[in-house]
N, C-alpha and C positions, 0 to 999 in steps of 0.2 A: 459511394461509400456509403455504407450501412452500419449499424449497431454490431454486426455481425464480425464486418473489418475490425473494430473497434477490441473486440472479444478475441479473435486471432491474433492478430497482434500484442495484445498484452501475455496471452496464451506465450506467444514464440518470446516475449522479451524475458518471460519469468524461466521458460526451457534453458535458453541460453546462459541466465545465469546459475540455474541451479547446476547445469553443466561445469560452468567454471569453476564455480564453490566448492564443488566434489572432485574437481580433478579431471573430469569427462575429457578427454582427444579436443583439442582446439579447432580441429575441423569441423566439429558441430557448430562451432559458433559460428565458423564461417557461412558454412551453409544456411543457418538460421538467418544471419545477416544478408546475405545475397538472394534466399529467397524472397525476403519481406522487403527488401529494399531495392534492388536492382529491377525488376521487372517493372512497377511504377513509375521509376527514374528515369528508363529507356522508352516507357510510353509516354511519358510527360515531353521528353526531348524530341521524340519522333513526329507527336502531333502538333506541338509547338512550330515545329521546323515545318511541317505542311500547312501553317496557317489557321489552323483549327483550334482556337483560343479556348473555346467553351470545352471540349473534351479533355484538353489538355489543363485545364483547372480542374477538370474531376481528378487525373491521374497524380497532380500534384498535391489535391488533398488527400489522397490516398498515402502517398509517400510522407507526407506529414503525419499522416496518423499513426503510421508504423513507425517512424521516427519516434514521436515524443511517447507512444504507448511503449516500446522496449526498453526506453531508459525510464520510463516510469515505473514499469514492473519489475526492470531489472534493480533499481533502488530499494523496491518495498521486498524484492525478493533477497536481497543480500543484508536487509535490516532484520527480515524474519529467522533468516540463517545466523545470526549474529556474526556477521562479519564486522570484526572493528580492527582498529591501528594496534600494531605490536607496541607501541609505545606507550604507556600511561598517560603522559603528558598530551598525547594529540587525541585522546578521545572526546573529550569537551569538544575541542574544534570540529572533530569529525560528527559526532551527534548534531551540532549546530548546522554542520552542514548538508548533512541527509535531510533534516526537517527543513530545509532551505530549499533545498532540492526536489524534495516530494511537491512543494508548494507551487513552487513553479511551473513541476511538468502537469500537474494537475490544474492550476492556471490556465497555460495553454493546451491543454485538451479541451478545457470548458470551453474555450474560445474558438476553438476548432468546432467543434461541435455545434457551436450557436452558429458559424462560417456555412456550415453543411446544411444545416436546419433552415438556414435564412436561403438558400439557394434553389430550395425545392421548389 
């Protein structure tokens, strides 16, 4: 896992969020998730099943990077696109939830980057 993987995962999440916000076909979102999440998950399972714990950890880290970055960039993209609840009384709660969500995803990403850099 390297910084390029983080950039690709952030771009994939943003692309998925933009396609969802603009009403693009939902198949595109499924393909984005399948490409970003299934290969590292399958690799993790196969390596772990073969008893190769160290390479399996790398695949797990890539899966976590993709998962966190997709969620983080999705939330940020929806914020930038102005996606808001339909009812006025839910907007304050949604605004607070967005801020908390971004903080949580950023914290998880920072912890993951620390874990990746400490293993090298």
